[in-house]
N, C-alpha and C positions, 0 to 999 in steps of 0.2 A: 511375388505382387509385382506387378507393374508401377513404375516410379512416377507420381504424379509432378508436375513442375509448373507450378502457379507463374504467371507472367511477372515481368520487371513493375508493370503497375500496383500488382499486391503487394509485392515487397516495399514499394515507395509508400503505400498506403501502410501498411503495417508498421514500417519504422516511424514516419511522422504522427501516426495518432498515436501511436504508442509512446512514443517518446513526451509530446506535448501534454499527454495525458496523465502520465507520471509526474511530468514539471508541477501539473494541477496539484497531485497527490502528494507531493513534496511539502507545497504550502499547506496543505491539511494536515498531514501525518508528522511533519518534522518543523516547519517554520511558524504555525498556529501555536504550537507549545510553546516555541521562544517568543514569540508575540506576545501571548498574554502574559508570561513571564517577564519579560524585559518591560513591557509597556504597563502592564498593572498588576504585577507581583503575584500573580495566581500561584495558588498551591499546588503540591503535589496530587492532592485529592481531587482539585479543581481539574487540573489537567487531564487525571484518570477519567473523571466524569465526562470530559468533552470527548475523550476516544471511544468511551462505550455508547454514548448518545448518536455520534456518528456511525459506531459499527451497526448500530440497531435501526438506523436511517436505511444505511446501504444494502442491509439483509432483506427489509422488506420490501424496498424501490426495487430491488434486482429480482424478488420472486414475483412482483407486480408485473414489472416491464419487460422481464424475459419471456414470460410467459405469453404476452400479449404480442410481442415480435414474433414468436414463434406462430401464433395464429394467424397473423396477419402476412406472414411472409416476408415483411420489412425490417429491416436491420438498419440500411441507409438512413431514413428520414430520423430515426430515433437518434443514431450516433451524430448526425450533423446537427440537428436542432438541439439536442442536447448538451453538445459542446459550445453552441453560440450561448444558450442561458448558463451554462456552467461556467463561461468566462465571465458574463456578466455580474453573477453572484460573485465571483473572486473580486470585481471591481468594488462591489460594495463594503469589502473590508476595509477600504481607503477613507470611509466615512467615519469608520469606529475610531474616535480619537479624544481623550479625557477632558481636552479644552473643549471640544465640540458638544459632547453629552453635556458637560458641566455646565455650559451657556444656555443649553436647550432645556436640561430639565432641573437644574439646580441652581438658578442665576442669583437669588438671595442667599446664597451659602458661600461659606470660604470652601475652596478646593479642598475635598473630602474625600475619604474611603467610598463614600456612597457613590461618587462618579464612577470610581474604578470598578465597583462591585457589578454595578450596572455594564459597563463596557465588556466585563466577562460575560455575564449574561448574554450580552446581544452579539459577542463572538461566539459564543457556542449554540445561538440560535440559527446565525447564518451561516455556520458550519454545515448544520444539518441541511438547511437548505441547500446550499451548496453541495453538499453529499448528493441530494436527490437527485440534481441534474446530473451530477459526474457520475453516479451509479446506474444511472439511467443510460447514459451513453457509452460509456467504458465498462463498467461491470457487467451489464447487460446484454447490451447487444454489442460492443467491440469484441468482446471476447467470444458470444455466441457465432458471429461472423467469422472469426478466425479460426474456431472449430470446424465451421461449415465447410469452410475455404481449405482445409489440409486434410490429410490422411495419415495413416500408420507410416507411410513411407518419408513423411518430411516434418513431423509434427516435433520433432526433437529439435532440428534445426529451426523451425518457424518459432518454438517456443523458446530456444536459446535465444534467437534476437529479443524475444518480448522481453524476456526475463533480464537482459542485459540493460533495459530501458530504466528501471529504478536508479542504477547507480548513474548513469550517463545523466537521468534528471537532477538528481543529487548534484552532481559535477556541474550542471548548467547553471542552475539555480544558485549553488554556493560561490561557484567562479564568476558567473555574471554580476553577482551582489557582494564579492566580497569587501570592496569598498564601501560599502553602506554601513551606517553607523545604527546599530539596531536598537539602542537605546533613544534614536530620535524617531517621533511620530511621521516626520517629513520623508524620511526615508523608507518608512514602511508604506506610507501612501504611493511611492514611485514604484516601490518593489511589486503592490497588488494590481497597479495600473498597468504594468508593463506586461506582467503575466496574464491579467486579466484579457487585455486585448489581443496576445496573441492566440489564447486559447478560442475568441471569438472568431478570429481570422483563420483558423485552421476549421472550424465549423464549417464557415461559408465554403471553404476550398474543397471540403469532402463532398459536397454534392458534385463536384467534377474528378474525384477521385476514386470513391468507391462505387465498387459494384454488387448490387444484391446476389447473392448464390440462388435464389428463387426457393429455398427450403422451406417448407410451410406445413404443418400440422394436418391431418384429415379432417375436412369440414365438419364431422361429426363429433369432433373434440370439443368438451365445454372447457370454458376457458376458466373459470372460478375453480371449477376440478382440476385444472391441470395446473394452477398457481402451487397445490399443495401434492401434486402428483409424486415428488422424488419422496415424499415422507410416508408414501404407503407401505405397509408390511410387506404384498407382493411385489414390488419394486427393489425394494430392499435385499428381499429374498433372491429376485433373479440377477442382481446385480452386487453380489457380496464383495468381488474385489474391489468396484468402485466406489462402496460405503467404506472399506478398511483404508482406503487410500485417503477418504475425505478425513477421517480419524486421525490419521496421521499428517495431514495439512493442518488440522486444529492445534493438534499438539505441538508440531513445529513452530507455528505461528503463536502460540501464546508464548513460546520461549523467546522469540522474536520481540513481543511486545512487552515484555517484562522490561527491556531496557531501551528499545529504540525511542518511546518518547521523551527520554532522558538523555541520549547520547549527544546531541549537541551542546546541550547543557553542562554534560559530564566535560566534555573536552574543555570548554569554554571557562566555568566557572570553578571546576575543580582541579583539572590539569593547568592552568592558566594558558590555554593554547589559543591565543587571541589570534594567530594567523593558522588556525586549524585547517583551514582550505589548502593549504599550500603542503601539508602532511597529508590530509585525506583524499586530495584529488589523484596524485599518482596510484594510491591505493584502490580507487574506484574505477580508474581508466584499467589498471591492470586486471581487476575482476570482472570489468565488461566484456574483454577480450575474452578472457577465460571462459566466462558463463556461453559468450556465443561461438565458440570453437567446441566446446565440451558438450553441446547439443547433439553434434555427431556421434559422439559414444553412446549415447541413449539410442539413436537410429541405428548405429550398427549391432550394440551389444544387448540393448534393453535394460529395464530398470535395474534388474538384480544386481547386475556389475557397474550400472553408472552412477547409483545411491551412497553407496558405501563411503568413496573418497570425500565426496562433497560434507556429507554428514561429519566425517572426521575432523576436516577442516574447519568445519564451524566448530566445534567442540575444542580443538585445539586454540583457536582464535579468543574464545571465552577464558581460556586458561591462562593465555598470555595478558589480557587485557585485565584480568582480575589482579594479577601478581606485580606489573608493570607499570611504571611511571615517566621513564624517562622518554625523551620524544622518538626518538629511535625504534625503540622496541613496542610503541604504542602505534608507530606506523605499522610494522611488521604485523602486530597481532590484529589492528584494522583490515590491512590486506588478506590475511589469511581468513579470519571471521566474515569478511564482505565475499568471498571466492565461494565459501562455503554456505553463506545464507542465500544469494542469489541462485548458485549453481544446484542447491538442493531444492529451492522454490521451482525452479525450471525443470528438474527432474519429476517432481511431485505433479506440476500441471503438465506435462505431456502424459504421464500416465492417466490422469483425469480424462483428458481428452480422449485418449484412446478407448476408454472404457465407458464413455458417456454414448447412451443409446443414441443411433440415428436418426435426425430429424426431429430431436427433443433436447437439441442444446439449450436453447433458450430457457427453458423449463430447470434444466440442471443448473444455469449459472447462479440460480439463487441458494441452491443447496451447496454449491462450492463457496459463496460469499459465508454461508453460515459458519464453514470451515475455517475460510481464511481471515474473515473480517468480525464476524458477530462474537463466536465465543474468544478468539483470542483479543479482540478489541474490548472485552468486557472483563474478562480473568485477567489477560497478562499486565496491563496497565495498574490494574488493583494490587497484583501480588507487588510489580514496581514501589507501588506508592506504599504500601505496607512495610515493605522493606525500608524504604526511606523516613519512614514515620519519625524516628529518633535521629535522622542526619542532620548534620552541623546547618547552623543558620547564621547568615550575615544580615546586618543592619542596613537597610536602603538610604539616601541621601535624605529621602522624606520621611524617614523614620520608621516605615516599614520593614517589615522581616522577610527574606527568601530563603529556601531551604537550598542546601547544597549537594547534588547526587554525589554518590559514592560508590564504590568499584563492588558493591555487594551485588549491584542489579546482574553483574556478570556471572557469578557465583550463583545465585538465583538461576538466571537463564542457562546456565551449563548444566544445573540439575533437572531441569525440565526438557532439556535437550535428551539426557538419559532416558528419562519417560519415551519420548517420542522416539525413540532407537529402538525400543520393547516390542512396539508395534511390529518392526520389519519381520518378525519371528512368524507370526499367523501371516501376514501380506505375501510373503516369499511363496508361502505354501499354496496361496490360491492362484497364484498369477501364470497364466501359461506361459511357455517358453516363446521369447520372440522371434 
């Protein structure tokens, strides 16, 4: 097969849109959990509910907008306008403060839990709004554009770059704001303002960077029917390897979502690693470089060869984090776990793109989100919250209590990872050789 070589402009757009998009997702997937925990003393159940509500929003949005972008043959306008609105919604979080909410809604009352409860509700609602814009731009259209712009000769490399961005985004956000005091509302206002402004700016720049591929569904295709195209029994039967890969994706991400919403809190509150960024940053850098290079293994040898080492690294990382507590070993466990996490996600993502039917990538982004976000986002955090139901609690300065995550989240994630590994047996039988 002749190798397709996308130009430098494609890779520039891939890197900056993927990176900034993942920076925005870091705000939602990791920082919002810390935000409502630190500012409003949210419980594990409330954090789980926020993740689940966002997952449902992301799935519905991607189904609707993905199919619409297929019908119109336009990805660029959805990506750029979506990023602009996405950034504006992030700016909105700067307005959610206990003192502001109390003065607006409870002026005749002393500072009470009512204001905090309303702040949690407002955060969850705005999270869903932000997710709508973010999923429209990134999950539905940017990912469809990436599929349209690559083929089997370069998807492993492109997906390796794309998959390393969540780690780099964590590094950018944690490193950039490591001097911030996460217990102060003023610092959170600055965080949301900076990230929101950057996302808006990139949306504007995208009009000059992104080139539409022109992929478009046939004119006689029905939009509303195509929203549910991927759920048709005939489509499932005709694309069995794809759907088995989506099952693997769901199980893999359930394992990740059991611990990920509570990871920062585990580092800071349980292990007492107040400067955890200094430990976490080197692990992220090494993991990102590993993932970018490892994509070439997929391109050369195929999924069956590439997936085993990354899954093994993920499981070893879980085991180390479950049993150790000293700084050096936590760093080693985090490094191995992160390499396995992002590497496995990249290999699964590349296989999904390989088996996505041609000219229908937008339709299948919604199906991908079901496996990547909806099922894991509902089940994973709920399992994590159940594991932490009887976790140790601490009393805050205002008399309220907060839970303290424990290492059982990694043991549970390990067991979920074992279940995910079992899917490889039937999946390998279905795959044609590279």
